N, C-alpha and C positions, 0 to 999 in steps of 0.2 A: 500625680497626686498633689504636689505642691501648687501647681497651677489651679487645679480644681478647688483647693482650699481657699483661694481668693474669693470664690463665689459662694462658698458655704462655710459657715463657722458653727462649731458645736459648743454649746454651753450647758452645764448642769446647774440646776438651781434648787437650793434648799430654801423654799419660801416659808419662813417660820413666823410665828406670831411675834416673837421678840427680836429675832435676828434673821437676816437674809444672807446666805453664803452662795457665791457663784464661782464655779470652777471652769477654767478654759485651758485645754491642753494639760490637764492634771494639776494645774496650779490654782491656788485660791487668788482670784483677782478682785473679788468684792467680799468683804465681811463687815456688814453694817447693820445697825439697828433698823428694824422694819417700821420706820416712821417718816412722815413727810410734812414739811411746813409749806403752806400756801398763803397767798394774799387773799384775804376773805372776799373782797369784791370782784377781783379779776380772775381768781383761781390760778394765778401765775405761781409756778413752783419756785419757792425761795431757797429751799434746802431739803436734802434727804439724808438719811442715815445719821451719822454722829453729829453733824452740824445741826440737823433738825432736832435731835435729842437734847442738845444743849439749850435749845429754845423752849423745850417742853416745860410748861409750868411757869414760864417767865415772859410770855407774850403779852402784847397789848391787843386792843380790840381789832386791829387791822390784820393781825397774823393768826392763822389757825394751824395748830399742829394736830396731825391725825395719825393714829395707828390703824391702818386700814384692814388689818387681820385680827380676828377675835376668835378665841377657842380653836385655832388652827385652820380656820376658813376665812374667806373673803367677806368682810362686813361692808366695805365701801369699794365698789367695783371701779369707779373712776379714779379714786386715789391710788388704788393698787396698780392700775394701768400706768398712771403717771410716775409712780415710784419705780416700777419695773423698768420703764423707759430710761429713767435717770441712772439706775444701777447698770443697765446694759451699756449706756454710754461710758461708764467708768471702766468697763472691761476692755475697751480698746478694740472691739471687734466690729465696729460699725463701718470702717473703711473711710478713705479720704475722698475718692471720686464718687463712689456709689455704695449703698449699704448692701452687704452680702446677705444671702438667705441664711436665716438662723435656724439651727436644728437644736431642739431643747428636750431635756428630760427634767421634769419637775416632780418633787416628792409631795405627797398629800397624806393627810391622816387616813388611817384604815377605816374609820367609821364615817367617812364622808358620804353625803348623799349625791345622787346623780346631778341634781341642780347645782350643788356646791362644786362638784367636779367640773361641770360645764363652765362655771364662772372662772375657775382657774385656767382652763383651756382658752377661754375667750380672752382673758386678760393677757395671756402669753401671746396669742395671735395678734391682738391689738397693739402689743408692744413690739411687733416685728417678726415673730416666729413664723416660719413657713411650715415647719413640721414639729409636732409636739407629742411626746409620750409622757405618761404619768407613772409614778411608782409609789407604792405605799411606804410610809415612813419606817415602820418596823422592818420591812424587807430591805430598804435602803440601809438602815442601821446595821443589819446583819451582814450585808455584803461589805459595808465599810469596815466592820470589825475584822473581817477576814474569814467568816464562816462560809462553808460550802453549802449554799442554800439549795442546791440541786440534789444534794445527797439525801438518802432515805432516813438518816438519823435526824431526830427532832432536836430543835434548839429553841429556848425561850429567850425573847428579847423584851426588855422594859425600857422604852425610850421616853424620858420625862423632859418635855420641851417647855415652851413658854405658855402655850394655850391648852395643850392636851398631853395626857400621858397615854402612850400606845403600848399595849401589852399583847404579844403575839407568840404563838408556837408555830415554827416554820419547819416544813419538811417537803422534799421533792419539788422545790421551786414554787411552793404555794403556802398560804397562811391557813393552817388547820383550825386554830382557835385564836380568836382575837377579842380584845376589850379595848375600847377607846373611851376614856373619861375626860371630862373638862375640868380636871383638877391637876394643876401643874405650877410652873414657876410664877405666873401672874397671880395665882391664888395665894402662893406663899407671900408675895409682896402685900396683897390685901390683908392677909392674916397679921402681918407685922404692923401695918398701918393701924389696924383695929386694936391690936395689943397695946401699941404705944399710946393710943387715945384713951383706952380704959385704965391702964396701969400707971401711966406717967402724965396723963393730962396734957399730952403734946400731940399736935397734928403734924405728921411728917409727910413729905412728898413721895411720889412713886420712886423717883430717883434715889432719895435717901433710903427708902425701904429696900431697894435693890442693893445699895451699899451695905446696909446692915446685914442683909442675907449673905452677901459675898464675904464680909469680914467676920461675922460671928454666927452665921447660920449653922444650925445643927439639927439632927434628927433624934439624937439621944442626949440625955443629961449627964452622961459619964464618958467623956472623951479621954483618950490616952494622951493626946497632945492638944489641949484646949487653947483656943486663940485668946489673945488679950482682949479686955473689955474695949468696946468701941463707943466713941462719943457721937451721939446722934443730935442733929439740929432740926428745929421746927418752930411751930408757933404755939405758945402757951394758950390752952383752951379757956383758962379762967381769966387771965390778964390781957390776952391778946398781943403780948409782946414776944419777940424772939427768945428762944430758950434752948438749952442743950442738956442732955442727960446721958449718962453712961449706961450701956446695956451689956449684958454678958450672954454667952452662948446658951446657958441653961434657960434663961428667959425666952430666948428665941425658939428653943426646942419645945417649950410649953406652948408657945404661940402657934407653931406649925403642926402640933400633934394631930389635930383633927383632920387636916388635909392629908398628912402622911398616912393616917389610919385608912382613909378612903382608897389611897393607892395600894396599900397592903391588902385590903379587902378585894380589890379588883384582881390583884395578882393571884390570890387564893382562889377566886372564882374562875379565873382562866385555867388554873391547874386542875380544878374540879371537872372542867369540861374537856380536858385533854384525854385522848384515847390512851389506854393502858400501855401500849407498846411505846408510845412517845413519852409517857411518864417515866418509863424505865430509862430512856435516853437522857431525859432531863435530870434524873437522879444522879446519873454518872457525870454529866457535863456541867450542871448547875445553871444559873440564870445570868444573863449578860445585861449590864446596865449601860445605857447611852443617853445622850442629851445633857443639857446644862444642869438639870435637876439632880443628875447622878453624882454631881460634885458636892452635894450637900454633905457636910461632915457627919459620919456615923450612919448614913442611910444604908450602906452595904451591910453593916453589922445588924442593924434593926431588921432588915429584910431576911438576913441569914437566920436570925433568931426566930422570926415568924414562920418561915417556910422550911427551916431545917435543911436548907440546900446551900451549896457553895454559891457565892455571889462574885461575879467578875466585873469590875468597872473597866469600860473600854479605854484604850489609850486615846487621848485627845477626844473625849466623848462629845464635846461641842461640835466637832466636825465629822463625826462618824457617819451621820446621815448624808452630808454633802459628799464625802468620799465615796460612799456607796452609790449615790446618784451619778457621780462621775464615771464610775466603773460600768454602771448600767448604760450610760451614754455610749461607751465604747463597744458595747454589745447590743446595740440598738435593735437589731433584728434577730438576736439569738436568745435573749432571755424571755421565757414564756410569761413571766409575771409583769412585764411592762404593759400598761394599759394603752391601747391604741386610740 
C-alpha cells in the first residue's frame, strides 16, 4: 500500500468562491483565498492565495488580480486551472522524479448546472487529476459536521459560503429538498461597501469591507457581547482624500438586513417543501449551520426566532465542507452520493 501511494495521491478540495481548502491524508495542506495574480501581457502567474490577495486593489496596469470563481461556480476557466495547479504544488503531492496520479473529490454547489459541473471537472483534469468525483456542498458539510447522512432520519443543513448559500434537507444518502441562492458572504461585503458609501460618504475596498464584517459584522442589533467599534479606512467621496470613520455592529446589522432576509426566506421555503416525516425529524434535531457566513454574530439567534427551531453552529464551520470532502475521498467507491 505504501509503495502504491507513490503512484497515486488522494486530495480533497473545497473549491470555494472566497477560499480554497485542500486536504491530504486528513490534514489541511492548503487554506488560501481563491484569487490569482497574473502578468497582464504574458499571463504568467505571479502569485496565488494570500500573496495575490495582498495585491488585490493595489496593482498597476501590468498586473491583473482575478477571482476566477463567482457565485460558487467557475467564471474564468483558464485562471481556475492555473490557480488549482499552483495550489496543488503547495500540497507537496507532485513528487520529485515524476508526478503521481491524482485522485480528487471536489465539492460543488447543489444548484450547479451540467455545464458548470463539467467546467469544474475539466479544470481538475487539466490541473493533473486522473480520477475526479464531485460532491454537493451541503452533503459535504453534513458529513463534515458528523451527521450520519445514510440514516433515514432527516437533517437540515444551511451552508453559507462566499458565493452561495446552500440549504438542504438530507436523508438516506441523498438530498431530498434543496435551495441554492446566490446571496452569501460576497453579498455581505457589497452591502457594507454600499452602506459606507451612502451613510458615511466613504468608498471602502473589498478587503476593508471584509475586515468590517469580521470585526463588527452582525445579523441582529441586540447582541449579548457586542464587539467594540471598528475604524474603517477609505476615500472620501466628496473631497477625494483618505478618510477614516468608526462603525458599530448595529450599523452593519442594518446594512446586512436585506441579504439575511433573503437567506431566511430560502430556509423557510425549503422547510415548506420538506415531506412531513422529515419535518418531524428536523423539529427534533434543529438546523445545522456551516460555512464562513454562519460565524456572523447573532445569525443563529435570528434564524431560531424566524424558524422556531434549534440552531446549531458547526464546530470550525469554515472547514466543515472540506472535512466532509476528505471523508468522502476515503469512501470513494462506497458513498452513493458521490457524482462520477
